[in-house]
N, C-alpha and C positions, 0 to 999 in steps of 0.2 A: 504494500499500500504506500502511497506517496503521502509524505508528510505533510499538514496542513500548517503554514505556520500564520499567525495570526499578523494582520498589518500593523504597523506601527503609525496608525493615520492620527493618533491623538498627541504625536509628539512635536510635528511641524506645525505654525501659525498657517492658517489658509482662511479663504473669504468666499463664500459662494452665495448665489439666489436661489430659491425654492419658492415655488407654489403649495400653499398648504390648502387644502379642500376642507375647509371647516365645517360644511353643509353636512355631510356622512357623521360627521361626529356628534352633531345635535338632534339626532333621531330619538326621539322618545325621550328628551332632556325636559324638564319643567321649565317654565319660561324664567323664572327667577333665580335658575343656576347657569342658564346659558352662557353668558358674557364670561363668569369666573371658569365655567369649562372651556371655554376658548382658549382662554389665557394659560390653562393645563394643559389643553392639546398642543400649543406651540411648544411649551416647556419640554413637554415628552417628547416631539418630534425632534425639538434639536438638541436633546439628551440623545436621543437614538442615533442620529444622523451624525453628529460632531464626537460622541464617544466622551463627552465632560459631564460632570457631576455641576459642576456650576453654571449656572445658565442666568444670564442678565438680560431682562427686557427693557428696551427702550420704551420712554414714557409717550412718544409718539404712535408706536405701535399698539401701545395700551389704549390712547385715546381713539386710534382707528377703530379698534375692536369694541370698544363701548360706543362710539359715535351715534349708531342707530338705537341705543339704548341697552338696557339687559337682556330684552327678548328676542331683539330682531338683528342676531350678529352677523356680520356679512358672510356671504357664502364662500367666497374665498379670497386668500389674503397672500399677497407675495412679500416674503422676507429676504433679508440679507443675514445670514449666520455666519459671524468671523470668529474664530477660535483664536484665541490671543493667549501670549504668555501671563502669568500673574506676577505682578510685582511685589508683591508681599513675599518676603523670607518666609515668613511663618504661617502661610498658607497651606490647607492641608492638601488642596490640587493644584498640580503646575500649570493647568489652563484652564480657559474660562472661556464661555461663549457668550458674545453680544449679539443680541437678535433685535434687526432694526426693520421698520417698514420700507418699502420699496414701492412709491406709487405708480400703478400702471394705468393706462387707459383702456387695455384689453387683455383677458386672460388667455386670448386664442393662441395657440401654437408656440407658449413659451415653455421653454424646457429648462433644465438645471445648468445655471451656469458658473463657471470659476472666475470670481473677478481678481484681476490685477489688484494688487493693494499698493496704495498711492504712496 
């Protein structure tokens, strides 16, 4: 059998754009729990994709998810995940993920893209 080595994906900083389909996660969720659940879904998706425990959600993304109120969460959201090095020496995690909102006109034909760091 061939050895399967785990990718060292959590070692280097990287920035990617993703589209998260929130509507499929809002099925059978009561109205007063929808916007908090959307935040949780974004956090879980970032943790899974970027393989970091420390997820920091930007205030603009939070405002966008809450923009239609607690009940009417946007169906999709385009986000930018930036895995960065933690500056604190005494931090548990070496890396953290910053999640930012990317405003788009339409979600048609959008793919996951790696963004060059400025």
